[in-house]
N, C-alpha and C positions, 0 to 999 in steps of 0.2 A: 201511433204505435206505443206500446208500453210493455215493460216487464211484468211478469206475474210471479208473486212470491207466496208460497204456501208453507205455513209454519205450524207444526204440531196440530194439524187439523184432525178433528175427530167427528164422527157422526154416529148417532144412536137413534134407533126407532124404538122408543120405550126402553125396555131392558136389553134390547138386541143391539150390540155395537157392531157396526159394519165397516167403519174406517177407524184405524188405530194409530193416531198420531203421525200423520204423513207430513214429510218435508220435501218440497220440490221447488227449485228455482228455474224459472223459464225466462230466458234472456229476451230483450227487445228484438223483435223480428225473427225469433226462432220458431221452427216448426217442430213441436213436440207431440209424440204419439203416446197415449196411455193404452197399454195393451195387457190382456190377461183373459183368463177363461170367464165364462158367464158367472156372475155373482161375486166377482172379485172386488167390486166397488168403484170401477173406473167411471161408469156413467154417473153414479152418485157424486163422485168428486167433480166431474164436469158440471153437473147441475148446481153444485155449491158455488163454483166459480161464477156461473151465470146468475146466481141469486134465486134459482128455482127451488132450492133446498136450503134451509137454515143450517148453519154449522153448529155442532154441539160444543166444540172446544177448539182453541187455536185461532189463527187469523189468516185471512186471504187479502193480499194487496195487489192492486192493479195500478201500475205506475207508482205515484207517490201516495196513493190513497188506500187506507184500509177500508174494504168494502163490506165487511161483515154485516152491517146493518142497513146497507143501501139496497133499495128495490132494484130489480133487473133493469128497468128503464134508465136508471141513473148510473149504471156501471160502464156504459160505453162499450158493450160487447154485442156481437151479433152471432146468433146460433143457427146452425143448419141441422135439421132433425132427420132422423131415419126415415120417417114417413112423409117427408117434404113439407107437410103442414101448409099447403096452398089453399087459398080461398076459392072454392069451385065456381062461384058466381062472378068472379073478377077475371078480367083479361090478364095476360102476362104483364102488360104495362102496369095495370093497376095493382097487381100483386107486388111488383117490384117497387112501386112508388108509395105503397100504403104507409110504411113507417114514417116517411118524410111528410106525407099529408097530415098524419097525426101530430107532427111537430109544427104544423102550419108553415112549412117551408115555402119559399118563393117558387111559383110555377116554373119559372125559367131554370132555377137550380134543379128542380125535380126532373125536368126534361133532359138537362145536361147529364145528370148522374145516371138516369135510366139508359140514355143513349150510350154513355160510356160503358156501363156494365153489359149492355146488350152486345156491343161491339166486341168486348173482351170474350164473351161467352158464346158468340155466334148465334144470338137470339134476335137479331134485327128483323128477320122475316117472320117472327112469331109473336110480336108484341100485341097483336089484335086477337090472338087466339085465346081460348080458355083451356085450363089444365086438362080437361077431358079429351082435348084434341091433340095432346102431346104424348110422346113416348116417355117411358120411365127416365131415360137419360136426359131428355129435354126438361122434364119436370124438376130433376135434380139441379139442372143448370139455372132454372128460374129461382129455386130456393137459394142457390148460391148468389144469384144476382140480387135478390132481395137483401142479402147480407152485405154485399159489396156497396150498394147505394148508400148505406148508412155511414160508410167510411169509419168503421169502429176502430178502437185501439186493439181489440182482440177478436179473432174469429174462433168460434167453438163449433166443432163438428162431432155429432153423436152418431157414429156408425152410419154415415150417409150413403154407403154403397151396398149395404146388405140386401136391399130389395132388387138389385140389378142382376142381370145374368152375367156369367163369368167373363165373356168377351167385353161387355160394356164396363164391367168393374175395372178391367185392366186399362181401358181407354180413359175412364173418368179419373182414376187415381193419377194418371199422367197429367191430365188437365188440371187437377187440383194442385199438384206439385208445381206445374208451370205457372199457375195463377199466383201461388205464393212467391215464387221467384220474381214475378213481375211486380206484385203489390208490396211485398216484404212486410206484411202485417203479421204480428205475433199470432201464432195459430196453435190451438190445442185440439187434438184429433183423437177420438176414441174409436177403437176397433178391437175385435177379438181375433182378427185375421193377422197372424204374424207376418205374412207376405206383404200385406199392405203396410204394416209398420216398418219392415225392413226397407222397402222401396221408397217410402215417402219421407221418413223422419230425418231431421237433423240429430235428434236424440230420442231415445225410447225409454219410457218408464214402464217397467214390468211389474204388474201388481198381482197379488195372490192373497185371498182371504183378508182383504182390507189393509194390507201392508205393502210397502214398496220393497220388492226383492232386489232390484238392481236398476240403476240409471246409467245410460251410456249411449254412444253412437251405435248404429246397427252392427258394424264390424267388431266393435269392442265386445258387445254381447255375444256375437257369434264366436269370436276367437277366445274370449276370456270370460265365460259364464261364471258367476259367483257361486252357483250351487246347482244341484241336479234339476231343480224346478226350471230355472232359466235355461239351462242346457237342453232340457227336453222340450221346452216351449218354443225356443227360437231355433229355426232351421226346419226344412221340410224336404224329405221325410225326417222324422224326429231322430235325435241322437240315440244310438244303441247303448244300453247299460248292462254290464255284466258284473255280478257280485263275485268277490274273491278275497284272497289273502296275499299280502306282499311277502314273498320269500325269495332270497337270493337274486334280487334285481328283477323279479318277474311277478306278475299277478297270476296266482294259481286260482283258476275259476272253479265254480262249484262242480263243473263237469270234468275236472282233472286236467284241463289244458293250461299251459303256462305261456303267458304273453309278456315278452320283454318290455320294460318301461325304463325311462330315464327320469329319476326324481331324487332329490335330496331332502324332501320335506316329509318323508314317511319313515316309519320304524318297522323293523323286521317283525313279521307276524301280525301287522296291523290289518284289520278288516277294511277293505276299500271297495269302492264301486268304480270300475273302469268304464269310461265313456269314449265312444268313437263315432263320428258322424258317418252315415252311409256312403257319402261321396269320398271318404278317406279310407275306404276299403278297396282292395284290388284282389283279383283272382290269383291264387297261388298254385304251385305245382306240388302239393303235398308239403311235408315238413312242418316247420313252425307256423303257427297261425291259429285261426278259429275254424275248426273242422265241423262240418255238419252235412245236412242233406237238403236239397232244394225242395221247397214246398209250393211256391208260386212264382211265376215269371210275369212281369208286367212291362211290356215294351211301351214307351211313350214317344218314340220317334228318335229324338236326339239322344235319349238315354234309355237304359233298361234297369228296372228295379228288380232285384233278386231277393226273395224272402227265403230265409234259411232257418231250419230247425237245428239247433246245436244242443249239446248236453248242458250248457250253461243257460239256455233260454233262446227265444227267437231273436234273429239278427237280420237286419235289412242292409243290403248293399246297393249302391247306385253306380253303374259303370257306363262308359260311353260306347263300348263295343257291343255288338249284337250277338246274342247267344240263343240257342234253341234247347236249353236244358228241359228235361222232363221231370216231373215230381219224383223225388227219391234219388236223384243224381247226387253222388258224393261230391263235395266241394270244400275247398279251403280258402278262407278269406284272410288276407294279410293287411293289418292296419299300418298306416304310415306312422312310424315311431314319433315324429315330431308333432303329430296331430292327436295323440292319445291324451285324454284328460283323466285325472284321478280325483275322486271325491271321498270324503270321509263317510264311512258306511253308516255312522250313527246320526251325524248332523246334516249330512248332504252337502257340506261346504267344500268348495274347490280346494285341493291341496297344492 
């Protein structure tokens, strides 16, 4: 195991800069998730850690070594790819053993490591099968097993669950987290799915347009987002945003509604963006709140999502009670005062 230190790392493809001076410290044994929308640079950063992409500037250290100029095979990392990258003509055993055979490892050591990985991943009954004879989840386990047998200092995962169906994704992310808790190997995991990030990570690195927007634990990002991008990206359904102006201790929205807030960091007349998560809205009985009309009702079983059209813009609420609103029904949503976020209208930074 080893720490990974990323210092002022940049990446350019010709004149196009895609990574802009990123700094990230990943502790020994930590599970860190790089998350962000497509094109934000997260997979490029992972590939630079692996040595599959050359860095344009800065440095990357694994353990005590700066690995900028080391080839992938000498970095002591193991990568699990999105498309599994298994050899179709090899059995499961041979796929898992391949990297050790390339190193001319002892046959007994290969057998021991493959057997250990197969036991961890419940693959003992599949060692003689070929990839075409396996399900998607089993192929992903084989790819993980191939990484485990190398006993690397760092595991790198590049969106490994994106090809699986929804139910299997939930199962596999639990298995990957349990695997990390058992092996305690430093892990860097890339995904665009913020639910994966929230449920798996010790810490999350939120990326956008080649920069780091915020680093923190899942609940730190959820409770204390640094800006509107992080606030809108972390959480499902996404946070509601209403533009307005601060007057007399309330945010007057564009639709003329006033929502009371508690803050000492704003100035009278300051343009702000009010943010409130759908789960922090409750149904009111008229009076103060966010008034509008129901447009769509989506029952999910345990919860109901209510989509509301308000004068200040669309708002989504998530409630545990069951309702039978029809489109056009008048409704008032009341935000929890302690769960309201205020952002600067110009910069988007949290106030």
